[in-house]
C-alpha positions in Angstrom: -21.3 -61.7 -1.0 -20.4 -58.4 0.2 -20.6 -57.7 3.8 -22.1 -54.5 5.6 -19.7 -52.9 7.9 -20.4 -53.7 11.5 -21.8 -51.1 13.6 -20.9 -50.1 16.9 -23.9 -51.9 18.4 -22.7 -55.2 17.2 -19.6 -55.0 18.9 -20.2 -53.0 22.1 -22.4 -54.5 24.7 -23.1 -52.2 27.5 -24.9 -54.7 29.5 -27.2 -52.9 32.0 -25.7 -49.7 31.1 -27.5 -47.2 29.0 -26.6 -45.1 26.0 -28.0 -41.6 26.3 -30.0 -40.5 23.2 -28.7 -37.7 21.3 -31.1 -34.9 21.6 -31.4 -31.5 19.7 -31.4 -28.4 22.2 -33.4 -25.7 20.2 -32.5 -22.2 21.5 -33.7 -18.6 20.3 -30.7 -16.4 20.9 -31.3 -13.3 22.9 -28.7 -10.6 22.0 -27.8 -7.9 24.2 -28.7 -5.1 21.7 -26.9 -1.8 21.5 -29.9 -0.7 19.8 -32.1 -1.7 22.7 -30.7 0.1 25.6 -33.2 1.1 28.3 -32.0 4.4 28.8 -31.8 7.2 25.9 -28.5 8.5 24.7 -28.0 12.1 26.2 -28.1 14.9 23.7 -24.3 15.6 24.0 -23.7 11.9 22.7 -25.9 12.1 19.8 -24.0 11.3 16.5 -25.2 13.1 13.4 -24.7 11.2 10.1 -25.6 11.9 6.4 -26.4 9.1 3.8 -24.3 9.2 0.7 -26.3 6.9 -1.6 -30.0 6.5 -0.9 -30.9 3.8 -3.3 -32.1 0.2 -2.2 -29.6 -0.3 0.6 -29.3 3.2 1.5 -33.0 3.5 2.2 -32.7 0.3 4.1 -30.0 1.9 6.3 -32.1 5.0 6.9 -35.0 2.9 7.9 -32.8 0.8 10.4 -31.4 4.0 11.8 -34.7 4.9 13.3 -34.2 2.0 15.6 -30.8 3.1 16.9 -31.0 5.4 19.8 -28.6 8.5 19.8 -28.3 9.0 16.0 -29.7 11.7 13.8 -29.8 12.0 10.1 -28.9 15.5 9.2 -28.6 15.2 5.3 -29.1 12.9 2.5 -27.2 12.8 -0.9 -28.0 10.9 -4.3 -27.2 11.4 -7.9 -31.0 10.5 -8.9 -33.4 13.4 -7.6 -36.2 10.8 -6.9 -34.0 9.1 -4.4 -34.1 12.3 -2.3 -37.7 12.0 -1.8 -37.3 8.3 -0.9 -34.7 8.9 1.6 -36.8 11.4 3.3 -39.6 9.1 3.5 -37.4 6.4 4.7 -36.1 8.6 7.5 -39.7 10.0 8.0 -38.2 13.5 7.9 -39.4 15.4 4.8 -37.3 18.5 5.9 -34.0 16.7 6.0 -31.8 18.4 3.3 -31.0 16.5 0.1 -28.3 17.1 -2.6 -26.6 15.6 -5.4 -23.2 16.9 -4.3 -21.6 14.7 -1.5 -18.9 17.4 -1.0 -21.4 19.9 0.3 -22.3 17.3 2.8 -18.7 16.8 3.9 -18.3 20.5 4.1 -21.0 20.5 7.0 -19.9 20.9 10.6 -22.9 19.2 11.9 -22.1 16.0 10.2 -20.1 13.5 12.5 -20.2 10.5 10.2 -21.3 9.2 6.7 -22.9 6.2 5.4 -21.6 5.2 2.0 -24.2 3.2 0.0 -23.1 4.1 -3.5 -22.1 2.2 -6.5 -19.0 0.3 -5.6 -16.7 2.3 -8.0 -17.4 5.4 -6.0 -16.4 4.2 -2.7 -12.8 5.1 -2.7 -13.2 8.9 -3.6 -16.0 9.5 -1.2 -14.3 7.6 1.5 -11.0 9.2 1.4 -12.8 12.6 1.0 -14.8 11.8 4.1 -11.8 10.7 6.1 -9.9 14.1 5.1 -12.9 16.1 6.3 -12.7 14.4 9.6 -15.9 12.2 9.3 -16.1 8.7 10.5 -17.3 6.3 7.9 -19.8 3.4 7.6 -19.1 2.0 4.2 -21.3 -0.7 2.4 -19.7 -3.9 1.2 -17.6 -4.6 -0.9 -15.4 -1.9 0.6 -13.3 -1.6 -2.6 -13.9 -1.8 -6.2 -10.0 -2.9 -6.8 -7.4 -4.1 -4.8 -5.5 -0.7 -5.2 -8.6 1.1 -3.9 -8.8 -1.0 -0.8 -5.3 -0.2 0.4 -5.7 3.4 -0.4 -8.8 3.6 1.8 -7.1 1.7 4.5 -4.2 4.4 4.5 -6.8 7.2 4.4 -8.8 5.9 7.5 -5.4 5.4 9.6 -3.9 8.8 8.5 -6.9 10.7 9.4 -7.5 8.3 12.7 -11.2 7.7 11.4 -13.5 5.0 12.9 -14.7 2.9 10.0 -17.2 0.1 9.9 -17.9 -2.1 6.5 -21.4 -3.2 6.1 -21.5 -7.1 5.7 -23.1 -7.7 9.1 -22.1 -11.1 9.8 -19.5 -10.1 12.2 -19.7 -9.3 15.9 -18.0 -6.3 17.5 -16.6 -6.0 20.9 -17.1 -2.8 23.0 -15.6 -2.0 26.5 -16.7 -4.5 29.1 -19.0 -6.5 27.2 -19.6 -8.1 23.7 -21.6 -6.0 21.1 -23.1 -8.2 18.6 -24.0 -7.5 15.0 -25.1 -10.9 14.3 -26.0 -13.2 17.1 -26.0 -16.4 15.0 -22.3 -15.7 13.8 -21.5 -14.8 17.4 -22.8 -18.1 18.6 -21.1 -20.0 15.5 -17.7 -18.5 16.5 -18.3 -19.6 20.0 -18.8 -23.2 19.1 -15.7 -22.9 16.6 -13.6 -21.4 19.3 -14.7 -24.1 21.8 -13.0 -27.0 20.0 -16.2 -28.8 19.6 -15.6 -29.2 15.7 -12.1 -30.5 16.1 -9.7 -29.6 13.4 -11.6 -27.8 10.4 -10.0 -28.3 7.0 -13.0 -27.9 4.8 -15.6 -25.0 4.6 -18.2 -25.1 2.0 -20.6 -22.0 1.4 -23.2 -20.8 -1.0 -25.8 -18.1 -1.5 -28.2 -18.9 -4.5 -31.1 -16.9 -5.8 -33.7 -17.6 -8.7 -35.4 -14.3 -9.6 -34.8 -11.3 -11.9 -34.6 -9.1 -8.9 -32.1 -11.4 -7.4 -29.9 -11.1 -10.5 -30.2 -7.4 -10.3 -32.8 -6.9 -13.4 -34.4 -4.0 -11.5 -37.1 -2.0 -13.3 -36.2 1.5 -14.6 -38.3 4.3 -12.9 -40.3 6.0 -15.5 -38.9 9.6 -14.6 -35.2 8.4 -15.2 -33.4 10.9 -17.5 -30.4 13.0 -17.8 -32.3 15.7 -16.1 -32.9 13.6 -12.9 -29.7 11.8 -13.0 -26.2 13.4 -12.9 -24.8 10.8 -15.2 -21.3 12.3 -15.6 -20.9 12.2 -11.7 -22.1 8.5 -11.8 -19.5 7.6 -14.4 -16.6 9.2 -12.5 -13.4 7.7 -13.5 -15.2 4.8 -15.5 -15.3 4.8 -19.2 -17.3 7.7 -20.8 -20.4 6.5 -22.6 -23.9 7.9 -23.5 -26.6 8.1 -20.9 -27.8 4.6 -20.1 -30.2 4.1 -17.3 -29.8 0.3 -17.4 -26.2 0.8 -16.3 -27.1 3.2 -13.7 -29.8 1.1 -12.0 -28.1 -2.4 -12.8 -24.8 -1.4 -12.2 -23.8 -4.7 -10.4 -23.8 -6.3 -13.8 -20.9 -4.3 -15.2 -17.3 -4.4 -14.3 -16.9 -0.7 -14.6 -19.1 -0.3 -11.4 -19.3 -3.3 -9.4 -17.8 -6.8 -8.8 -20.9 -8.9 -9.6 -21.6 -12.0 -7.4 -18.1 -11.6 -5.9 -19.1 -8.1 -4.6 -22.6 -8.7 -3.8 -22.7 -12.1 -2.1 -19.3 -13.8 -1.8 -18.2 -11.0 0.5 -21.0 -11.7 2.9 -19.9 -15.3 3.2 -16.1 -14.5 3.3 -16.8 -12.0 6.0 -18.7 -14.5 8.2 -15.9 -17.2 7.6 -13.3 -14.8 8.4 -14.9 -13.8 11.6 -15.8 -17.3 12.8 -12.4 -18.6 12.1 -10.5 -15.7 13.5 -8.7 -15.3 9.8 -6.7 -11.9 9.6 -5.4 -12.4 6.0 -6.9 -12.8 2.6 -7.0 -16.4 0.9 -3.5 -17.4 -0.6 -5.0 -18.2 -3.9 -8.3 -18.9 -5.9 -9.7 -20.9 -8.7 -13.0 -20.0 -10.4 -15.4 -21.5 -12.7 -18.8 -20.5 -13.9 -20.4 -19.0 -16.8 -23.3 -16.8 -18.1 -26.0 -19.1 -18.7 -29.6 -17.4 -18.1 -29.4 -13.8 -17.9 -27.9 -12.9 -21.1 -29.0 -9.2 -21.2 -25.5 -7.6 -21.8 -24.2 -7.9 -18.5 -20.4 -8.6 -18.1 -20.4 -11.0 -15.0 -21.4 -14.5 -14.7 -24.8 -15.5 -13.2 -22.9 -18.7 -11.8 -19.5 -18.6 -10.3 -17.8 -21.3 -8.2 -14.4 -20.5 -6.4 -12.0 -22.7 -4.4 -9.9 -20.6 -1.9 -6.7 -22.0 -0.6 -6.0 -20.7 3.2 -3.0 -21.8 5.3 -5.1 -24.1 7.2 -8.2 -24.9 5.4 -9.9 -24.8 2.1 -13.2 -22.8 1.2 -15.5 -23.6 -1.8 -17.9 -20.7 -2.6 -20.9 -20.9 -5.1 -23.3 -18.2 -6.1 -26.1 -19.3 -8.6 -28.7 -16.9 -9.8 -30.6 -19.7 -11.4 -31.7 -21.7 -8.3 -33.1 -20.5 -4.9 -31.0 -22.2 -2.6 -30.6 -19.6 -0.1 -27.6 -18.9 2.1 -25.4 -21.6 3.6 -22.1 -22.0 5.2 -20.9 -25.6 6.5 -17.7 -26.1 8.8 -16.8 -29.9 8.5 -14.4 -30.9 11.4 -12.9 -33.9 12.7 -15.2 -34.1 15.6 -18.5 -32.3 14.3 -20.2 -30.4 11.6 -21.6 -26.8 11.9 -24.2 -25.5 9.6 -25.5 -22.0 9.0 -28.5 -22.1 6.9 -30.3 -18.7 6.4 -31.1 -17.7 10.0 -30.6 -20.9 11.8 -27.5 -22.5 13.2 -27.0 -26.2 14.0 -24.1 -28.2 15.4 -23.7 -31.8 15.2 -21.2 -33.8 16.9 -19.6 -37.0 15.3 -19.1 -40.1 17.4 -15.3 -40.3 17.2 -15.1 -43.0 20.3 -12.9 -46.0 19.3 -14.4 -48.9 17.8 -13.0 -52.2 15.9 -12.5 -52.2 12.3 -15.8 -53.5 10.8 -15.1 -53.8 7.2 -11.7 -55.2 6.0 -11.6 -57.9 8.6 -14.2 -59.7 6.6 -11.5 -60.7 4.1 -9.8 -62.5 7.0 -10.4 -66.1 8.1 -12.7 -66.5 11.0 -10.0 -67.5 13.5 -8.0 -64.3 12.6 -11.1 -62.3 12.7 -12.2 -63.4 16.4 -8.6 -62.9 17.5 -8.7 -59.4 16.4 -12.0 -58.6 18.0 -11.0 -60.2 21.2 -7.7 -58.3 21.6 -9.6 -55.1 20.6 -12.2 -55.6 23.4 -9.3 -56.3 25.8 -7.7 -53.0 25.1 -10.9 -51.0 25.2 -12.8 -52.1 28.3 -16.5 -51.0 28.4 -17.4 -48.3 30.9 -19.4 -49.2 34.1 -23.1 -49.8 33.9 -25.1 -46.5 33.8 -22.0 -44.4 33.3 -22.0 -44.6 29.4 -23.2 -41.5 27.7 -22.8 -39.9 24.1 -20.0 -37.5 24.1 -22.2 -34.4 23.2 -25.6 -33.3 22.0 -26.8 -31.8 18.9 -27.5 -28.2 19.1 -29.9 -25.8 17.2 -30.0 -21.9 17.2 -32.1 -19.4 15.5 -32.3 -15.6 15.7 -35.4 -14.0 17.4 -38.3 -13.0 15.2 -37.8 -9.5 13.8 -34.1 -9.4 14.7 -32.1 -7.1 12.4 -28.3 -7.4 12.2 -28.4 -4.2 10.1 -29.7 -2.3 13.2 -27.2 -3.8 15.5 -24.3 -3.2 13.1 -25.2 0.3 12.8 -25.3 0.6 16.5 -22.0 -0.9 17.0 -20.5 1.7 14.5 -22.0 4.6 16.3 -20.8 3.2 19.6 -17.3 3.1 18.1 -17.9 6.8 17.1 -18.5 7.8 20.6 -15.8 5.5 22.3 -13.1 5.7 19.5 -12.9 1.8 20.1 -12.8 0.1 16.7 -15.3 -2.3 15.5 -14.3 -6.0 14.2 -15.3 -5.3 10.6 -13.2 -2.3 10.3 -11.3 -1.1 7.3 -8.6 -3.9 7.5 -11.2 -6.6 8.0 -13.2 -5.2 5.2 -10.4 -4.9 2.9 -9.4 -8.5 3.5 -12.9 -9.7 2.6 -13.1 -7.5 -0.4 -9.9 -9.0 -1.6 -11.5 -12.4 -1.6 -14.1 -11.2 -4.2 -11.4 -9.5 -6.3 -9.4 -13.1 -6.3 -12.5 -14.8 -7.6 -13.2 -12.4 -10.4 -9.5 -12.4 -11.5 -9.3 -16.2 -11.7 -12.7 -16.2 -13.5 -11.9 -13.5 -16.3 -8.3 -14.6 -16.6 -9.1 -18.3 -16.6 -6.1 -19.0 -14.4 -5.2 -19.5 -10.8 -5.3 -16.2 -8.9 -2.3 -15.8 -6.2 -2.4 -13.2 -3.5 0.9 -11.5 -3.3 1.0 -10.1 0.0 4.3 -8.4 -0.1 3.4 -6.6 -3.5 -0.3 -6.2 -2.4 -1.6 -7.4 -5.8 -3.1 -10.4 -7.4 -0.9 -12.3 -10.0 -1.4 -15.4 -12.2 0.1 -18.5 -10.9 
């Protein structure tokens, strides 16, 4: 008959001592918000910005900007005319100038910085033109549409000495004298990771799953969408020329000409968080992807399910995005001493009991005499602590962001602080480029059905 492994309790007799029960300390994190400074920013420090791209994310940024002191939106730009009105409504200023032509925005002397929230394939040329025009840049993730684009953008930022922030939010920034946090949850996760509580972490698992047409970018087409209200040629840019198609304009993430699919929309968030928490400064060394287009067979070119295994020098990362189940957002760090889980807006840490204990399984294949000899010797080599001095090594911990907390607001606030101080944020152009390379590796592996290898010296992805 098979024997159950012996538990610690069967071997360790504490006598009159006590084992402290493991408890969970629940905490609501209270960030030191740049966006909630008690004193207003003096007019001389006001940063005037323009939003280039005022669709879904662009309008979210404009709404968030209302909670950031010391900034002023002085222009908005989009290729679709109705988004001009949406932007003015979002910023609560019907008189803010609106245009289709981003170059006219860059020509303005009263624009200190620009917020780029366009389709991904337009990031590079707007970013580079903005840097050349002396504007600091907040660029939505993923920073680049291709590997080549990313390095060209990094070069432009450095050549023109520009402050850059990339919008993944799951990264905290450090300003002079104190920590300025863009995500209180991820800042706490990094604190736990850096403390050594997890031990050695060799495995990280993350996913972000959604289950709705909107989550799969099947957005409704506005009734006024036409070649009269949309600058179609400007939208195409250097992409393949084709007849006007509003589906491609409004659902651009589905197509390789304009976006990176799940890699660019969701993987890059997860990769950014992992890179920040682990202090990773380089892209993954290689990637393998699997997946397919199972449900949303609407002419899109990207899969609705993708799973990727990344090799880093000291750990492995598995990522999954599935548009056919609402699993939410998750990152798990599995260490030799504990486990840390980020699930949506909560963080938990659970230690593992790694104290020595006698073998409780294989010795049941020994004769009783040998088994008793082993156990007696083990207890002699591992004496019990004095009574009342025995306690569990650590406690479980649980954290949550405060109600109504916005990492978008704080991410913006960190960027505008960098504009004023000329002290770069953590998620700058180099950080953003490394995270974007991660999504390019995943897509390369998927579409080429091969292992994607990062050739750092050549700055390109190659097949294994």
